[in-house]
N, C-alpha and C positions, 0 to 999 in steps of 0.2 A: 269492466273494471270492478274488482271486488272492494267492498267498503273497508276491509281491513288494510288494504294497501295504502289508501289515503291516510289512515290513522297512523301507520308507522312512519310515513314520510313526514306528516305534520309534526309528529313527536320529535323526529330527528332535527328538523329545522327550527323548532321552537325552543331550542336550548340556548339561544343567544339573549343577552341582556345588556343594558347600558351600565357602564362603570366608569366614573370620572369623566364622562363625556365621550368615552371610547366604546366601540362595540366589541365585546369580548365573547367569542364563541366558546361554548362549553365542549362541543365535539364537532369539528368540521368533517372528520372522517365519516362519522355516522350518517351525515346528511348525504354525502356522495354515495355511500354504500346503499342507503335507502333508495336512491335513484336507480342504481344498477339492479337491485332486487326488483324494483317496480317494473323496469324495462324487461327483465328476464322472465318474470312470472306472468306478466300481462301480455296477451297476444296483441301485437301491433298491426293494424290493418291500415289501409289507405285513409280511413276516416279518423285515425288516431293521431293526426298531426299535432293536436294540442298537447299530447303527452310528450312528444319530442321537444316541442317548444318549452314545455314546463321543465324538462330535465336540463336543457341548455341554460335556461334562466337560473335554475338552482345551482348549476356549476359556476355561473358567473357571480352569483351571490356569495358562494363559498370562497371564491378567489378574492372578492372584495373584502370579505371579513378577514381573510388571512393578511391581506395588505394592511388593513386597519390595525390589526394586532401587532404586526411588525413595526408599523409606524409608532405605535404607543411604546413599544420596547425601545426603539431608537431614541424617542424623545426622553424616556426615563434615563437611558444611559448618558445622553448628552447633558441632561440636567445634573446628573451626578458628577460628571466631569467638570462642569462649570462651578458647581458647589465646592468641589475639591480645590480648584484653582482659586476660588474666592477665599477659602480658609487659609490657603498657603500665602496669598497676597496679604491677607489681614494679619497673619502672624508675622510676616516679614516687616510690614509697616510698624507693628508694635515693637519689634526688635530694633528697627532703626530709630524709633522715637525714644526707646529706652537708652540706646547708645548715645543719642544726641544729648539727653539729659545728664548721663553719667560722665560724658567725656569733657564737660565744661571745666572740671577741677583738676584735670590731668594734663601735664605738660611733658615734653620730651618723649612723646610716643614714637617708638621706633618703627611702627607699621606705616603702611602707605594709606591707611584709612579706607581700604576698599571693603565693600559689604558683600561682594559676590564671592562665590566659592569656585570650585574648579571648572565649572561648565562641563560640556560634554556629558551631560547626564547626571552630574553630581550636584548641580545647583537646583534650586527650586524653579518652578515655572515662572516666567516673567523676568527672571534675572538675566542680565547681559554681562558678559565678561568684559569688564572695564578696568581691570587691574593695571596699575601703572607700571608694574614689573620691576620696581626699584627694590623690593624686598622679597623676591621669589613669588610664590603663590600665597597670598594672604587669605588662607581658607580655613583658619581655625574655626570660623563660623559654621563650617560644615558639621563639626562635631560638638558645637556648643549650643546650648539653648539660650533664650533671651535673658535668663536670670543669672547666668554663670559669670558674666562680666569678664570676658577674656583679657581685657587690658587693665584690670584692677589688680595691682601687685602688692597690696597691703597685707598685713598679717591676718586680717579677718577673712581673707579669701579662702574658700573651701575647696576650690578646684584648681588643678594645675593648668598653666597656660602653655600652649604649644603652637607651632606654625608648620604648615606643609609647604614643601618646595620641590621643584624638579631636581633630580640628581642625574647627571649625564656622565657616563663613563668616558674617560679620556679628557675631561675638561677640569680645570682647576676650580672654577666656580660652579654654583648650582643653578645659575640662571638659564632660562630657556625661553625661546619665543613662544608666546601664547597663541599667535595666529597660526591656524592650520592651512588656511587658504589665503593667498595674497593676490591683489589685483594691481599690477603695475604696467603702465603703458598699454593697456588693453589686453594684456596676456594674463592668463590664469595659471598660477604656479602653486605648488604645495611646499610648505616648510619642511625642514628636515625633522624626522622623528627618531633619530638614531638613539637607541639605548636610554630612553626616558624611563626613569623610575621615580616614584613618589617617596619623599623622605620626610620623616617627622622629627622635629627637634624641640625638646622641652625648653620653654623659656622660664619656667619655675618648676622645681622638682615635684613629682607626684607625692601626694600625702595620704591618699586612701586607695586601697586595693580591694576589689571584689573577687573572691575565689569561688568558682562553681565547679562541682565535682560530679563524676558519673556515680550513680547510686549502686549499692550492693557489690562493692569491690573492696576487698581488704587492702589490696595494693594501693589503691587510690586513697583510702583513709590514712594509711601510714605516711604516704607522701604528702598529703594535705597537712597533717599535724607537723611534719618536719618543716614544710614551707612556711606555715604560719609562725612557727617559733623563730625561724631565721629572719623573716621579714620584720618581726617585732623587735628582736634583740639586735640585729645588725643594721636595719634600715629605719627603725622607729616609725613604722607606718601604721595607720589605722586599718583594721582588717574587717571586712564584711563577708559573711558567709550566709548560706541558706539556713533556715531554722533547723532543718534536719541535720545539717553538718555541725551546727553549734551543739546540739544534744550529743552527737557522737564525740566531739572533742571534749566536752565537759565530763562525759562518762569515763574518759581515759585519764584526765588530769584536771585539777582545779586551776592549773596555770593559765588555762585559756579563758578565764573570766573576762578578759579585756575584749574578746571577740564580739563584734556587734552583728545584729541581724535586724529583720523587720518583723513587725507584729500584725500589720493589717495591709489592706490594699493601697491605702494612701501613702504609707511609708514606702511600699514597694514601687509605686509610680513615681516617687521623688528620688529614686536612686541615682538617676542621671545627673542630679544637681550636686551629688556628693562624691561620686566615684570618679577617680582619675584614670584607673587602669583596671582591666578585667583579665583574670587568669583562669583558663579552663583546663581541667584535668580529666581527660576522657577522649572521645573520638569526635567525629564530625557532628554527631547528634548533640553533644554537649555545646559545641559552637552554635548550632541552630537554636538551642535553648537559650543561650546567652543573648543572641541577637533578638529573639522574641521578647525578651524582658524589656527592651527599650523601643518604645513606639516612635520616638523622635530621634534626636542625636544619640549616637552610640560611642562610648569611650573606646579607645584602642584596646584590642583583644590580643592576648598572648596565649596561643593554644598549644598545649603540651599533648603529645601523642601517647594515649593510653587506651586506644580503641583497636579497631580492626585494620582498615585501610588507611584512613587519615589523609584525605586530599586537602584538608584545610588545617592540619595540625603538624607543622614542620619541626617543632621543637621537641627535643628528647628529654625525658624526665630525669635521666641519669645525670644530666648537667644543668639542672634547673637553677642552681644558685648562680652559676656563671651567666646563664641566659638572662635571668631577671636582672642581674647587675648591669649587664650590657644594655638591656632595654631601658632601664631607668636612667642610665647615664646619657644615652642617645649619642648622635642621631641614629635612627633606625629606618630601614626600608619598610614600607607598608603596602598592602594591597587593599584598595577600596572596592569592596564587593557590593554590587548593586542588589537591591531588593525590589520585589514587585509589590505594588499596592493594589489590593483587590476589593471590589464592592460586589455584593450580591443584591440585586434588585428584583424583588418578587412581583409577579404580575398582579397578584391580589392586593398589593399595597394600596392604601387609600391616598397616599401622597406620592408625588413623582420621585421623591428622594427620601428613603427611610433614614432616620437619625441613628445609624449604626456606625460604630468605629470601623475604619478600614482594616483589613487583615493584611499583615506584612509577611512575606515569605522570602527566605534567603535562597532556597533551592528551587522549588517548583510548586505550581498548583496543578492538580490532576483532576480531570473530569472524566468519569467512567460510568459504566452501567450499573455498578453496585451488585446486588444479588440477582438482578434480572438477567434472563437468558436472551433478551432481545439486543439487537445492535443499538449502540448509542447513536442518536440522531442529533447533530449539533450544527447550527448555522453560525459561521464565523465571519466577523467583520473587522477590518483594520481601518480605524478612523471612520470615514463614511463609505468606504469601499467594501464590497462583498468579496470575501476571500474564497471560501469553499464551504461545502457541506460535508461534515465528517460522519461517515457511517462505518463503524468498527467498534473496537472495545473502548475507545476513548481518545482523549487528547491531553498532551502535556504542554503547559506554558512554563518555560524554565528560564532562569537567569543563567548567565554564563558560568557562575560558580556552581550551579546545579547541572551543568552539562555533563559531568562525570557521574551523575547519580541515575535516577530513573530514566531520564532522557537518553542517556547512553545505552541503557538496556533495551530501549525501544527503537534503537537505530539512529539516534541523533548524533551530531558531530560533537567532538570535544573542542571547546573554545577556551581561549585564555581568559581567566576570570576578570581581567581588567578591561576587556573589550565590552563596551556598552551595547547591549542588545537583548532581544527577547527571542528565545528559541521556541519554535512552533513545531512540535513533534507528535505525529499520530501514533496511537497504540493499536497495533494489529488492524490496519484499515482494510476494508473489503474492496481493495482496488490495487491494481498492479502499478499504477502511475503516481501514487500519493507519496511524495518525498518530503522530508522535513525542510522547514524554512527557518531563516533567521531574520527578524525584523529589527530596524533601528530602534534606539532607546526612546525616541521622542513620540512614538505612536501610542495609540490606545487600542487595545484588543478587546473586542466585545463578542462573547459567546452566548448564544441564545438557544434554548430548547424550543423547537417549533411546536405549534399546537397539534400537528399531526403525528408527533412522536408516540410510539407505542408504550413507552415507559419513561419515568422520570430519570434524570441523571443525578450523579452525586459528585460533589467537589470536595477535595481534601487539600489542605494547605500545609506543606512540609510534612505530609504524612499524618496529620491529625486535624481535629476540628472539622469533621465531615459535615457538609450541609447538603440538603436535598434541593435539587433544581427541578421544579415542576414545569409543566408546559407553559411557555410564556415567560419564564424566569430568565434573567440575564446576569451573566458574570462579566464585570468590567475590570480589566487589568491594565495597569500602566506602571512606568518606572517610579519608584518611591524617591522622594527628594533627599533622604538621608541614607547614605551607604553605611556599610559595616567595615570599619578599618581593622584589618588583622596584621599583626607584625610578621615580618619575613625573617627566616633564618639566613638566607643569602640575599635574594631579591625576588621580585614577583615572578619573573620568568623562570629563574632557576628552581624555585620551589614548585612551580607548576609542572615543569618537566620531570623533576625528581619524583613527584607524586604519581604521575601516570606510568613512569618507568618502574618504580618500586612496587606500587600498588596493583597495577594492571599488567605488568611485564609487557608494556607496549612495544611491539615490533622487535621482540627478542627472538632470535633464532641462531642456529649454529652458522658460523662463517663458512662460506664456500671454500673448499680445499683448493690450494694453489697448484697442486701437482696433477691436475687433470689435463684434458686436451685444450689447446690454445688456438686462437686465430693466427694465421700466418700473415 
């Protein structure tokens, strides 16, 4: 045996060190390669049994190190999930305490007093659907924060109050059973789900509107000025716009001095306490931008179509006055669009949970290889169960609202946006049997870059905010507690079908001629 062979093997296995009590390998692949090189370059005779034993022991050590690293990543992901649940429960308890203090001086409350929201993915973790059903679905809490005071109807109130309820076609009232599964006399039956739509009814008129526009469009600028003028003169509403839009309006006329905006991040983060309604003028990208502005509860969004396809923008700009008048009078059908809540946990972190704000996405989070020419190597877990190893161009974790975006282009299914679920769609997998999946909304998906990956991965959130995922880093995704409510032109199902038929020409072909041969 040559002296140089021992030095290379020792160098390859000496790259491990202790971090936070876990063994973290710097390069597990190099140690195994060193063993193979050692076995190939050194003649093995009958007296070299110790070398074979040494190589087997080294392989065993490498496997143990890999298991320890995976265990650390799993512990970090689990700690992040428990921390998220703790924060949600803490905020919920503070909200209940605030409501308990503020409800002492109010009588004649028409609500049933429930603190839960819709359930089925709309409520926060730990909530149980205990609504009494006397006043529909008392889930204005879904879209209100703790300071909004949804039951305070005095003149000092800055936000409008509303209530969500089921709307059933063919029935005079809007009541509907909350139970999906019932147990009677030992039999399991499912309740009727016919034509359920979610309806929003204003209990106090909206006072403040936020208008968001697509940049660099003369048509949008003209429409925005006309809409702001009409909302002020005819509806006497307070108008908020972006700083860029306010400059554009003031450059055209000094009439728009009443328009308000924000000057710093603090005012920006407090918008949800002031805004009753959001109007978007653009395409789906403008709706994504509007949703990203609100980290917690999101006001109802009225999206006008001024983009390309417009899967989430059913309203036409030519009739914006009639549409806005109808929305503000109510009631209106809405679609509650789910969001994903994502955490990036780095392997080099000194703590099990880094104090970073979660990233919320309305369409999808994409993990790809970036500029690297190597296959993306990702280990995927659902809760505590191993799902698969992705080897290909990448992976898409999508909401059902994002099922008509990147996931569709990668071969995923189109899903109704009100179906609660997480789409699991591979991007060009190097496998003939890797088909897309749809997980239920209550699971937590964990994506880890293994230590033997040849290159890092990159994660992007709704097409922006790219983050590098090095070996050992973990991306944790779960359903966010606060959905994005978007107003419907017709209803949730009708708008969805029209969007795929008009935007994608779904299943459109010439009708077969009737004058051909027939079966006798």
